C-alpha positions in Angstrom: 34.3 0.8 14.1 35.8 1.7 10.9 38.5 0.0 8.9 39.7 -0.1 5.3 38.5 -2.8 3.0 42.0 -3.6 1.9 43.1 -4.1 5.5 43.9 -7.2 7.6 40.5 -8.7 8.5 41.9 -11.0 11.1 43.2 -8.0 13.0 39.9 -6.1 12.4 37.9 -9.1 13.6 40.0 -9.2 16.8 39.3 -5.5 17.3 35.5 -6.0 16.9 35.5 -9.0 19.2 37.5 -7.0 21.8 35.0 -4.1 21.6 32.1 -6.6 22.0 33.8 -8.1 25.1 34.1 -4.6 26.6 30.5 -3.9 25.9 29.5 -7.2 27.5 31.7 -6.4 30.6 30.1 -2.9 30.9 26.6 -4.4 30.6 27.3 -7.0 33.3 28.7 -4.4 35.6 25.4 -2.4 35.1 23.2 -5.5 35.7 22.4 -5.9 32.0 22.8 -8.9 29.8 23.9 -8.9 26.2 21.7 -11.3 24.3 24.1 -13.1 22.0 21.3 -14.8 20.1 19.9 -11.4 19.0 23.2 -9.8 18.2 23.7 -8.9 14.6 26.7 -7.7 12.6 26.2 -5.2 9.9 29.2 -4.3 7.8 28.6 -0.9 6.1 30.3 -0.2 2.8 30.0 1.8 -0.3 27.9 0.3 -3.0 30.6 1.3 -5.5 33.3 -0.8 -3.8 33.5 -4.5 -2.9 32.1 -5.6 0.4 34.8 -6.3 3.0 35.2 -10.0 3.6 34.6 -10.1 7.4 33.2 -13.6 7.8 32.2 -14.2 11.4 32.6 -12.5 14.8 32.5 -14.3 18.1 30.1 -12.9 20.6 30.5 -14.9 23.8 29.9 -18.5 22.7 28.0 -17.5 19.5 29.3 -17.0 16.0 27.7 -14.0 14.3 27.8 -13.7 10.5 27.4 -10.4 8.8 23.8 -9.6 7.7 22.7 -7.8 4.6 20.2 -5.8 6.5 19.0 -5.3 10.1 16.2 -3.5 11.9 17.0 -1.0 14.7 14.3 1.0 16.4 11.9 0.3 13.5 14.3 1.4 10.8 15.7 -1.1 8.3 19.4 -0.5 7.6 21.2 -2.3 4.8 25.0 -2.7 4.3 25.1 0.2 1.8 22.9 2.5 3.8 20.3 2.5 1.1 16.7 3.0 2.2 14.9 1.1 -0.6 13.8 -1.8 1.7 12.9 0.6 4.5 10.8 2.8 2.2 9.1 -0.3 0.7 8.1 -1.6 4.1 6.8 1.8 5.2 4.7 2.0 2.0 3.4 -1.5 2.4 2.4 -0.8 6.0 0.7 2.5 5.1 -1.2 0.9 2.2 -2.4 -1.9 4.6 -3.7 0.7 7.1 -5.4 2.9 4.5 -7.0 -0.2 3.0 -8.4 -1.1 6.4 -9.8 2.5 6.8 -11.4 2.1 3.4 -13.2 -1.0 4.6 -14.7 0.8 7.7 -15.2 4.3 6.3 -18.8 3.6 5.2 -19.7 3.1 8.9 -18.1 6.4 9.9 -18.9 10.0 9.3 -16.6 12.2 7.2 -15.1 13.9 10.3 -14.2 10.5 11.9 -12.7 9.2 8.7 -10.6 12.3 8.3 -9.3 11.9 11.9 -8.3 8.3 11.2 -6.4 9.3 8.1 -4.7 12.2 9.8 -3.8 10.0 12.8 -2.2 7.5 10.4 -0.2 10.1 8.5 1.1 11.9 11.6 
C-alpha cells in the first residue's frame, strides 16, 4: 500500500489492518494460516525524506512494529530499498565458502577444485 508521509497515519494504519484482515480471510478460505508471529511490517521510504511514523499494526491478536529490514526469499530488504546489508551478507557467505574450498583444495585435483568454485559462483 502506498500513502504520503504527511498523511493521517491513523487512517493509513486502519487501511493496512483492513488489508491484513482480508488477506487472513482469503488464506482461511483456502485452508492456509497466516502466522501472526512471523508477520513483519516494512515501511518503505526515501532516504532523503523522514520516515513515516507508522507505529504498530494489529495482525490478529499480535501487535507488529515496523522493522528496519526484513528477509524475503533470501533477499534482505531495508526501509530505503538499499542493498548494502544484502550485498554484505552475500559477500560474507561467498568468502566463507571460498575459504572452505581453500581448506580442502590440497586433497583435490585441479579439475575438481575448478568445479567446486564454478558451482559456488553459478
